[in-house]
SEMARRO-622845 format. One line per 8 residues: number of its first residue (from 1); their letters; for each residue x, y, z of N, C-alpha, C. Coordinates in Angstrom, 1 decimal. Example, Ala and Ser with C-alpha at 12.3 -4.5 7.8 and 13.67 -1.06 7.14 Angstrom:
1) AS) 13.2 -5.7 7.8 12.3 -4.5 7.8 13.2 -3.3 7.8  12.8 -2.2 7.1 13.7 -1.1 7.1 12.9 0.0 7.9
***
This chain:
1) MNIINPKA) 96.4 -29.1 0.6 96.8 -29.8 1.8 97.0 -31.3 1.4  98.2 -31.8 1.7 98.5 -33.2 1.5 98.0 -34.1 2.6  97.3 -35.2 2.3 96.8 -36.2 3.2 97.8 -37.3 3.3  98.4 -37.5 4.5 99.4 -38.5 4.6 98.9 -40.0 4.6  97.8 -40.2 5.3 97.1 -41.5 5.4 95.7 -41.4 5.0  95.4 -41.3 3.7 94.0 -41.1 3.2 93.1 -42.3 3.6  91.9 -42.0 3.8 90.9 -43.1 4.1 90.1 -43.4 2.8  89.9 -44.7 2.7 89.2 -45.2 1.5 88.0 -46.1 1.8
9) LIAEDEAI) 87.0 -46.1 1.0 85.9 -47.0 1.0 85.9 -47.8 -0.3  85.6 -49.1 -0.2 85.4 -50.0 -1.4 83.9 -50.4 -1.3  83.2 -50.2 -2.4 81.8 -50.7 -2.5 81.7 -51.5 -3.8  81.6 -52.8 -3.7 81.5 -53.7 -4.8 80.7 -54.9 -4.4  79.7 -55.3 -5.2 78.8 -56.4 -4.7 79.4 -57.8 -4.9  80.4 -57.9 -5.7 81.0 -59.2 -5.9 82.2 -59.4 -4.9  82.0 -60.3 -4.0 83.0 -60.5 -2.9 84.4 -60.8 -3.4  84.5 -61.6 -4.4 85.9 -61.9 -4.9 86.6 -60.7 -5.4
17) LRQELQDA) 85.8 -59.9 -6.2 86.4 -58.7 -6.8 86.7 -57.7 -5.7  85.8 -57.6 -4.7 86.0 -56.6 -3.6 87.3 -57.0 -2.9  87.6 -58.2 -2.6 88.8 -58.6 -1.9 90.0 -58.5 -2.8  89.9 -58.7 -4.1 91.0 -58.6 -5.0 91.4 -57.1 -5.1  90.5 -56.2 -5.1 90.8 -54.8 -5.1 91.5 -54.4 -3.8  91.0 -54.8 -2.7 91.5 -54.5 -1.4 93.0 -55.0 -1.3  93.2 -56.2 -1.7 94.6 -56.8 -1.7 95.5 -56.0 -2.6  95.0 -55.6 -3.8 95.9 -54.9 -4.7 96.2 -53.5 -4.2
25) LVQLWPEL) 95.3 -52.9 -3.5 95.5 -51.5 -3.0 96.5 -51.6 -1.8  96.5 -52.6 -1.1 97.4 -52.8 0.0 98.8 -52.9 -0.5  99.0 -53.5 -1.7 100.3 -53.6 -2.3 100.8 -52.3 -2.9  99.8 -51.7 -3.6 100.2 -50.5 -4.4 100.3 -49.2 -3.6  99.5 -49.2 -2.5 99.4 -48.0 -1.7 99.4 -48.3 -0.2  100.4 -48.7 0.4 100.4 -49.2 1.8 99.9 -48.2 2.8  100.1 -46.9 2.5 99.6 -45.8 3.4 98.1 -45.6 3.4  97.4 -46.2 2.4 96.0 -46.0 2.3 95.3 -46.8 3.4
33) DIIASVDD) 94.4 -46.1 4.1 93.6 -46.8 5.2 92.2 -47.2 4.6  92.0 -48.4 4.3 90.7 -48.9 3.8 89.8 -49.1 5.0  89.0 -48.1 5.2 88.1 -48.1 6.5 86.9 -48.9 6.4  86.4 -49.3 5.2 85.2 -50.1 5.0 85.2 -50.7 3.6  84.6 -51.9 3.6 84.4 -52.7 2.3 83.0 -53.2 2.4  82.1 -52.7 1.5 80.7 -53.0 1.6 80.2 -53.6 0.2  79.0 -54.1 0.3 78.5 -54.8 -0.9 77.3 -54.3 -1.6  76.8 -53.1 -1.1 75.7 -52.4 -1.8 75.7 -50.9 -1.6
41) GIKAMQTI) 74.9 -50.2 -2.4 74.9 -48.8 -2.5 74.4 -48.1 -1.2  73.5 -48.7 -0.5 72.9 -48.2 0.7 74.0 -48.1 1.8  74.7 -49.2 1.9 75.8 -49.3 2.9 76.9 -48.3 2.5  77.2 -48.1 1.2 78.2 -47.2 0.8 77.8 -45.8 1.1  76.6 -45.4 0.9 76.1 -44.1 1.3 76.2 -43.8 2.8  75.8 -44.8 3.6 75.9 -44.6 5.0 77.3 -44.5 5.5  78.2 -45.3 4.9 79.6 -45.3 5.3 80.2 -43.9 5.0  79.9 -43.4 3.8 80.4 -42.0 3.4 79.9 -41.0 4.4
49) TDLRPDIA) 78.7 -41.1 4.8 78.1 -40.1 5.8 78.8 -40.2 7.1  78.9 -41.5 7.6 79.4 -41.7 9.0 80.9 -41.6 9.1  81.7 -42.1 8.1 83.1 -42.2 8.3 83.9 -41.2 7.4  83.2 -40.6 6.5 83.8 -39.5 5.7 85.2 -39.8 5.1  85.2 -40.8 4.2 86.4 -41.2 3.5 86.9 -40.1 2.6  88.2 -40.2 2.3 88.8 -39.3 1.3 88.6 -39.8 -0.1  88.5 -41.1 -0.3 88.4 -41.8 -1.6 87.3 -42.8 -1.5  86.5 -43.0 -2.6 85.5 -44.1 -2.6 85.7 -44.8 -4.0
57) FLDVRMPG) 85.9 -46.1 -3.9 85.8 -47.0 -5.1 84.4 -47.5 -5.2  83.7 -47.1 -6.2 82.2 -47.4 -6.3 81.9 -48.3 -7.5  81.3 -49.4 -7.3 80.8 -50.2 -8.4 79.6 -49.5 -9.1  79.6 -49.3 -10.4 78.5 -48.6 -11.0 77.2 -49.3 -10.9  77.2 -50.6 -11.0 75.9 -51.4 -10.8 76.0 -52.3 -9.6  75.3 -51.9 -8.6 75.2 -52.7 -7.4 73.8 -52.6 -6.7  73.4 -53.5 -5.8 72.1 -53.4 -5.2 71.9 -52.2 -4.4  70.7 -51.8 -4.2 70.3 -50.7 -3.3 70.4 -49.4 -4.1
65) LSGIDVAR) 71.6 -48.8 -4.2 71.8 -47.6 -5.0 73.0 -47.9 -5.9  73.0 -47.4 -7.1 74.1 -47.6 -8.0 75.3 -46.7 -7.6  76.5 -47.0 -8.0 77.6 -46.2 -7.7 77.4 -44.8 -8.2  76.7 -44.6 -9.3 76.5 -43.3 -9.8 75.6 -42.5 -8.9  74.5 -43.2 -8.4 73.6 -42.5 -7.4 74.4 -42.1 -6.1  75.2 -43.0 -5.6 76.0 -42.7 -4.4 76.9 -41.5 -4.7  77.5 -41.4 -5.8 78.4 -40.3 -6.1 77.6 -39.0 -6.2  76.4 -39.1 -6.7 75.5 -37.9 -6.9 75.0 -37.4 -5.6
73) LAQHPCHI) 74.6 -38.3 -4.7 73.8 -38.0 -3.6 74.6 -37.9 -2.3  75.8 -38.4 -2.2 76.6 -38.3 -1.0 76.8 -36.9 -0.5  76.5 -36.7 0.8 76.7 -35.4 1.4 78.1 -35.0 1.7  78.9 -36.0 1.9 80.4 -35.7 2.1 81.1 -35.9 0.8  81.8 -34.9 0.3 82.6 -35.0 -0.9 83.8 -35.9 -0.8  84.0 -36.7 -1.7 85.3 -37.5 -1.7 85.7 -37.8 -3.2  86.9 -38.2 -3.4 87.4 -38.5 -4.7 86.9 -39.9 -5.1  86.3 -39.9 -6.3 85.6 -41.1 -6.8 86.4 -41.8 -7.9
81) VFLTTHND) 86.5 -43.2 -7.7 86.9 -44.1 -8.8 85.8 -45.1 -9.0  85.3 -45.2 -10.3 84.2 -46.1 -10.6 84.7 -47.4 -11.0  84.0 -48.5 -10.7 84.3 -49.9 -11.1 83.2 -50.3 -12.1  83.5 -50.7 -13.3 82.4 -51.0 -14.2 82.9 -52.0 -15.3  81.9 -52.7 -15.9 82.1 -53.6 -16.9 82.1 -53.0 -18.3  81.5 -51.8 -18.3 81.3 -51.1 -19.6 81.9 -49.7 -19.6  82.7 -49.3 -20.6 83.3 -48.0 -20.7 82.2 -46.9 -20.6  81.1 -47.1 -21.3 80.1 -46.0 -21.4 79.4 -45.7 -20.1
89) YAVDAFDQ) 79.4 -46.6 -19.2 78.7 -46.3 -17.9 79.5 -45.2 -17.1  80.8 -45.1 -17.3 81.6 -44.2 -16.5 82.3 -43.1 -17.2  82.3 -43.1 -18.5 83.0 -42.1 -19.3 82.5 -40.7 -19.0  81.2 -40.6 -18.9 80.6 -39.3 -18.6 81.0 -38.8 -17.2  81.1 -39.8 -16.3 81.5 -39.4 -14.9 82.9 -39.0 -14.9  83.8 -39.6 -15.7 85.2 -39.2 -15.8 85.3 -37.8 -16.4  84.5 -37.5 -17.4 84.5 -36.2 -18.0 84.0 -35.1 -17.0  83.2 -35.5 -16.0 82.6 -34.5 -15.1 83.4 -34.4 -13.8
97) GAVDYLLK) 84.5 -35.1 -13.7 85.3 -34.9 -12.5 85.7 -36.1 -11.7  85.1 -37.3 -12.0 85.6 -38.5 -11.3 87.0 -38.7 -11.6  87.8 -39.2 -10.6 89.2 -39.3 -10.8 89.6 -40.3 -11.8  88.8 -41.4 -11.9 89.1 -42.5 -12.8 88.0 -43.5 -12.8  88.1 -44.4 -13.8 87.2 -45.6 -13.7 88.0 -46.8 -14.1  87.7 -48.0 -13.5 88.4 -49.2 -13.7 87.5 -50.2 -14.3  87.9 -50.8 -15.4 87.1 -51.9 -16.1 87.4 -53.2 -15.4  86.3 -54.0 -15.3 86.4 -55.4 -14.7 86.6 -56.3 -15.9
105) PLDMGRLA) 87.4 -57.4 -15.7 88.2 -57.7 -14.5 89.4 -56.7 -14.3  89.8 -56.6 -13.1 90.8 -55.6 -12.7 92.2 -55.9 -13.4  92.8 -54.8 -13.8 94.1 -54.9 -14.4 95.1 -54.1 -13.5  96.1 -54.8 -13.0 97.0 -54.2 -12.0 97.7 -52.9 -12.6  98.1 -52.9 -13.8 98.7 -51.8 -14.4 97.7 -50.6 -14.5  96.5 -50.9 -14.8 95.5 -49.8 -14.9 95.2 -49.3 -13.5  95.1 -50.2 -12.5 94.9 -49.8 -11.1 96.0 -48.9 -10.6  97.3 -49.2 -11.0 98.4 -48.4 -10.5 98.3 -47.0 -11.1
113) LAVQRLRQ) 97.8 -46.9 -12.3 97.6 -45.6 -12.9 96.6 -44.8 -12.1  95.5 -45.5 -11.7 94.4 -44.8 -11.0 95.0 -44.3 -9.6  95.8 -45.2 -9.0 96.4 -44.8 -7.7 97.3 -43.5 -7.9  98.0 -43.5 -8.9 98.9 -42.3 -9.2 98.0 -41.1 -9.4  96.9 -41.2 -10.1 96.0 -40.0 -10.3 95.4 -39.6 -8.9  95.0 -40.6 -8.1 94.4 -40.3 -6.8 95.5 -39.5 -5.9  96.7 -40.0 -5.9 97.7 -39.3 -5.1 97.8 -37.8 -5.5  97.8 -37.6 -6.8 97.9 -36.2 -7.3 96.7 -35.4 -7.0
121) RLSQQPAD) 95.5 -36.0 -6.9 94.3 -35.2 -6.7 94.0 -35.0 -5.2  94.6 -35.7 -4.3 94.3 -35.6 -2.9 94.5 -34.2 -2.4  95.4 -33.4 -3.0 95.6 -32.0 -2.5 94.6 -31.0 -3.0  93.6 -31.5 -3.9 92.6 -30.7 -4.4 91.2 -31.1 -3.8  90.3 -30.2 -3.9 88.9 -30.5 -3.5 88.3 -31.5 -4.4  87.5 -32.5 -3.9 86.8 -33.5 -4.8 85.9 -32.8 -5.7  85.7 -33.3 -6.9 84.7 -32.8 -7.9 83.3 -32.9 -7.4  82.5 -31.9 -7.8 81.0 -32.0 -7.5 80.4 -32.8 -8.6
129) LSALQVKK) 79.9 -34.0 -8.2 79.2 -34.9 -9.1 77.7 -35.0 -8.9  77.1 -33.9 -8.3 75.7 -33.9 -8.0 74.8 -33.9 -9.2  75.4 -33.4 -10.3 74.6 -33.3 -11.6 74.9 -34.4 -12.5  75.6 -35.4 -12.1 76.1 -36.5 -12.9 75.0 -37.2 -13.6  75.1 -37.4 -14.9 74.2 -38.3 -15.6 75.1 -39.3 -16.4  74.6 -40.5 -16.5 75.5 -41.5 -17.1 74.9 -41.9 -18.4  75.8 -42.0 -19.4 75.5 -42.5 -20.7 75.2 -44.0 -20.7  74.1 -44.4 -21.4 73.8 -45.8 -21.5 74.7 -46.4 -22.6
137) PQEPLRWI) 75.0 -47.7 -22.5 75.8 -48.3 -23.6 75.2 -48.1 -24.9  75.9 -47.7 -25.9 75.3 -47.5 -27.3 75.3 -48.8 -28.1  76.1 -49.8 -27.7 76.1 -51.0 -28.4 75.5 -52.1 -27.5  75.0 -53.2 -28.1 74.5 -54.3 -27.3 75.6 -54.9 -26.5  75.2 -55.5 -25.4 76.1 -56.2 -24.5 76.9 -57.3 -25.3  78.2 -57.3 -25.1 79.0 -58.3 -25.8 79.7 -59.3 -24.9  80.0 -58.8 -23.7 80.7 -59.7 -22.7 80.0 -59.6 -21.4  80.0 -60.6 -20.6 79.5 -60.6 -19.2 80.5 -61.2 -18.3
145) QASVGNQI) 80.4 -60.7 -17.1 81.3 -61.3 -16.0 80.4 -62.0 -15.1  80.6 -63.3 -14.9 79.7 -64.2 -14.1 80.5 -65.0 -13.1  79.8 -65.5 -12.1 80.4 -66.3 -11.0 80.2 -67.8 -11.3  81.2 -68.5 -11.3 81.2 -70.0 -11.4 81.9 -70.5 -10.1  81.1 -71.0 -9.1 81.7 -71.4 -7.9 82.4 -70.2 -7.2  83.7 -70.3 -6.9 84.4 -69.2 -6.3 85.3 -68.5 -7.4  85.0 -68.7 -8.7 85.7 -68.0 -9.7 84.8 -67.0 -10.4  85.4 -66.0 -11.1 84.8 -65.1 -11.9 85.2 -65.4 -13.3
153) RFINVSDV) 84.2 -65.6 -14.2 84.5 -66.0 -15.6 84.0 -64.8 -16.5  84.7 -64.6 -17.6 84.4 -63.6 -18.6 83.8 -64.3 -19.8  82.5 -64.1 -20.1 81.8 -64.9 -21.1 81.4 -64.1 -22.2  81.7 -64.6 -23.4 81.2 -63.9 -24.7 79.7 -64.1 -24.8  78.9 -63.1 -24.9 77.5 -63.2 -24.9 77.0 -64.1 -26.1  77.7 -64.1 -27.2 77.3 -65.0 -28.3 77.4 -66.5 -27.9  78.1 -66.8 -26.9 78.2 -68.2 -26.5 77.1 -68.6 -25.5  76.3 -67.7 -25.1 75.2 -68.0 -24.2 74.0 -68.6 -24.9
161) LCFRADSK) 73.5 -69.7 -24.4 72.3 -70.3 -24.9 71.0 -69.7 -24.3  71.1 -69.4 -23.0 69.9 -69.0 -22.4 70.3 -68.2 -21.1  69.5 -67.2 -20.8 69.6 -66.5 -19.5 68.3 -66.9 -18.7  68.4 -67.3 -17.5 67.3 -67.8 -16.7 67.2 -67.3 -15.3  66.1 -66.7 -14.9 66.0 -66.2 -13.6 66.1 -67.3 -12.6  66.9 -67.1 -11.5 67.1 -68.1 -10.5 67.2 -67.5 -9.2  66.1 -67.4 -8.4 66.1 -66.7 -7.1 66.5 -65.3 -7.3  67.5 -64.8 -6.5 68.0 -63.4 -6.6 69.0 -63.2 -7.7
169) YTKVITAK) 69.3 -64.3 -8.5 70.3 -64.2 -9.5 69.7 -64.5 -10.9  70.5 -64.4 -11.9 70.2 -64.9 -13.2 71.3 -65.9 -13.6  70.8 -67.1 -14.0 71.7 -68.2 -14.5 72.1 -67.9 -15.9  73.4 -68.0 -16.2 73.9 -67.9 -17.6 74.2 -69.3 -18.0  73.6 -69.8 -19.1 73.8 -71.2 -19.5 74.5 -71.2 -20.9  75.6 -71.8 -21.0 76.3 -72.0 -22.2 76.5 -73.5 -22.5  77.0 -73.9 -23.6 77.2 -75.3 -23.9 78.2 -75.9 -23.0  79.1 -75.1 -22.3 80.2 -75.7 -21.5 80.0 -75.4 -20.0
177) LEAYIRTT) 79.2 -74.4 -19.6 79.1 -74.1 -18.2 77.8 -73.4 -17.8  77.6 -73.3 -16.5 76.5 -72.5 -16.0 77.1 -71.6 -15.0  76.7 -70.3 -15.1 77.3 -69.3 -14.2 76.1 -68.4 -13.7  76.5 -67.5 -12.8 75.5 -66.6 -12.2 75.9 -65.1 -12.2  74.9 -64.3 -12.5 75.1 -62.8 -12.4 73.9 -62.3 -11.6  74.1 -61.0 -11.2 73.1 -60.4 -10.4 72.1 -59.6 -11.2  72.4 -59.3 -12.5 71.6 -58.5 -13.4 70.2 -59.2 -13.6  69.1 -58.5 -13.5 67.8 -59.1 -13.7 67.5 -59.4 -15.2
185) IKDLAAQL) 66.6 -60.3 -15.4 66.2 -60.6 -16.8 65.7 -59.3 -17.5  65.0 -58.5 -16.7 64.5 -57.2 -17.3 65.6 -56.3 -17.7  66.6 -56.1 -16.9 67.8 -55.3 -17.3 68.6 -55.9 -18.4  68.7 -57.2 -18.4 69.4 -57.9 -19.5 68.8 -57.7 -20.8  67.5 -57.8 -20.8 66.7 -57.6 -22.1 67.0 -56.3 -22.7  67.2 -55.3 -21.9 67.4 -53.9 -22.4 68.8 -53.8 -23.0  69.8 -54.6 -22.6 71.2 -54.5 -23.0 71.6 -55.4 -24.1  70.8 -56.5 -24.4 71.1 -57.5 -25.4 70.6 -57.0 -26.8
193) DADKFWQI) 71.2 -57.6 -27.8 70.8 -57.4 -29.2 69.4 -58.0 -29.4  68.4 -57.2 -29.6 67.0 -57.8 -29.7 66.9 -58.7 -30.9  67.7 -58.6 -31.9 67.6 -59.5 -33.1 68.2 -60.9 -32.8  69.1 -60.9 -31.8 69.8 -62.2 -31.5 69.3 -62.9 -30.2  68.7 -62.1 -29.3 68.2 -62.7 -28.1 66.8 -62.3 -27.9  65.9 -63.3 -27.7 64.5 -63.0 -27.5 64.1 -63.4 -26.1  63.4 -62.5 -25.4 62.8 -62.9 -24.2 61.5 -63.7 -24.4  61.4 -64.8 -23.8 60.2 -65.7 -24.1 59.3 -65.8 -22.9
201) SRSNIVNV) 59.7 -65.3 -21.8 58.8 -65.3 -20.6 59.5 -64.4 -19.6  58.8 -64.2 -18.4 59.4 -63.4 -17.4 60.7 -63.9 -16.8  60.9 -65.2 -17.1 62.1 -65.9 -16.5 63.2 -66.3 -17.5  62.9 -66.2 -18.8 63.9 -66.7 -19.8 64.2 -65.8 -20.9  65.4 -65.6 -21.3 65.8 -65.0 -22.6 66.7 -66.0 -23.3  66.4 -66.3 -24.6 67.1 -67.3 -25.3 67.9 -66.7 -26.5  69.0 -67.4 -26.8 69.8 -67.0 -28.0 69.0 -67.6 -29.2  68.6 -66.8 -30.1 67.8 -67.3 -31.3 68.5 -68.3 -32.1
209) AAIDAVQR) 69.8 -68.1 -32.2 70.7 -69.1 -33.0 70.8 -70.4 -32.3  70.4 -70.5 -31.0 70.5 -71.8 -30.3 69.2 -72.5 -30.2  68.1 -72.0 -30.8 66.9 -72.7 -30.8 66.9 -73.9 -31.8  66.6 -75.1 -31.2 66.6 -76.3 -32.0 65.3 -76.6 -32.6  64.2 -76.4 -31.8 62.9 -76.8 -32.3 61.8 -75.9 -31.6  60.7 -75.7 -32.3 59.6 -75.0 -31.7 58.3 -75.8 -32.0  57.5 -75.9 -31.0 56.2 -76.7 -31.2 55.0 -76.0 -30.5  53.9 -76.3 -31.1 52.6 -75.8 -30.5 51.9 -76.9 -29.8
217) SDGGLALR) 51.3 -76.6 -28.7 50.7 -77.6 -27.8 49.6 -76.9 -27.0  48.3 -77.4 -27.2 47.2 -76.8 -26.5 47.1 -75.3 -26.7  47.3 -74.8 -27.9 47.2 -73.4 -28.1 48.4 -72.6 -27.7  49.4 -73.2 -27.0 50.6 -72.5 -26.6 51.7 -72.8 -27.5  52.9 -72.3 -27.0 54.1 -72.4 -27.8 55.2 -72.8 -26.9  56.1 -73.7 -27.3 57.3 -74.1 -26.5 58.4 -74.3 -27.4  59.6 -74.1 -26.8 60.8 -74.3 -27.7 61.9 -75.2 -26.9  62.8 -75.8 -27.7 63.9 -76.5 -27.1 65.2 -76.0 -27.7
225) LQKEDEWL) 66.1 -75.8 -26.8 67.4 -75.3 -27.2 68.4 -76.4 -27.6  69.4 -76.1 -28.4 70.3 -77.1 -28.8 71.0 -77.7 -27.6  71.2 -79.0 -27.6 71.9 -79.7 -26.5 71.2 -79.7 -25.2  69.9 -79.3 -25.3 69.0 -79.3 -24.1 67.8 -80.2 -24.3  67.4 -80.9 -23.3 66.2 -81.8 -23.4 64.9 -81.1 -23.0  65.0 -80.1 -22.1 63.9 -79.4 -21.6 63.2 -78.5 -22.6  61.8 -78.5 -22.6 61.1 -77.6 -23.4 60.7 -76.4 -22.6  60.9 -75.2 -23.1 60.6 -74.0 -22.4 59.3 -73.3 -23.0
233) AVSQAFQH) 58.4 -73.0 -22.1 57.2 -72.4 -22.5 57.4 -71.0 -22.9  56.7 -70.6 -24.0 56.8 -69.2 -24.5 55.5 -68.5 -24.1  55.6 -67.5 -23.2 54.5 -66.7 -22.8 53.8 -66.1 -24.0  52.5 -65.9 -23.9 51.7 -65.4 -25.0 52.2 -64.0 -25.4  52.6 -63.2 -24.4 53.1 -61.8 -24.7 54.3 -61.8 -25.6  55.0 -62.9 -25.7 56.2 -63.0 -26.5 56.1 -63.9 -27.7  55.0 -64.4 -28.0 54.8 -65.4 -29.1 54.9 -64.7 -30.5  54.6 -63.4 -30.5 54.6 -62.7 -31.8 56.0 -62.8 -32.5
241) QFKQM) 57.1 -63.0 -31.7 58.4 -63.0 -32.3 58.6 -64.2 -33.2  57.8 -65.3 -33.0 58.1 -66.5 -33.7 57.3 -66.6 -35.0  56.6 -65.6 -35.3 55.8 -65.5 -36.6 56.8 -65.5 -37.8  58.0 -64.9 -37.5 59.0 -64.7 -38.6 59.8 -66.0 -38.8  59.7 -67.0 -37.9 60.5 -68.1 -38.0 60.0 -69.2 -39.0
***
């Protein structure tokens, strides 16, 4: 059965990207009825239950529930397109029946291809993704997407001096700018190259190559990064890393 005016949900926690995707879909697919645009997985799940969209664009990593969890647990079946920064997060989902996945930042040509695939799949039943398992990235994180004011910047991880917990966000500090991401220090530590980035406390991860000086004081340890005046305390649990320096 062909659906003349399909209904779609967009779930993406970055407001700029969410609006960018919505505007692009309006241009590429005027008949598409975007019935909701939400910023976390809990709202996405509730929207799918209440409004029963035909299509859902789901960010793989967002607050509340991940896009993968929403796709697995949603009671109403719909065609899924994942939004992700990493290929590996969604490749397994694609193999198991997700219509497509889009890498951030969005590429209009790639989105047009996803729309074409969606149009073709609308006459079929959505895939069952209840058994979906997602592959973890096999390589350390190389690029991050971060907010600088009202802009989204794509930052090479090797340029980062320090990641610092800042309220609900993590501050990304480079020699040229400071930006913000939602990924926690704990999650970042699992994604970074452990030989190049050391966690020194619950709040800080530093680029080893950017360390300018290390000093001992009152039995503790502190370090200073290049082009920074501030000394950062190294928690006792992380001091063993500095024995090799």
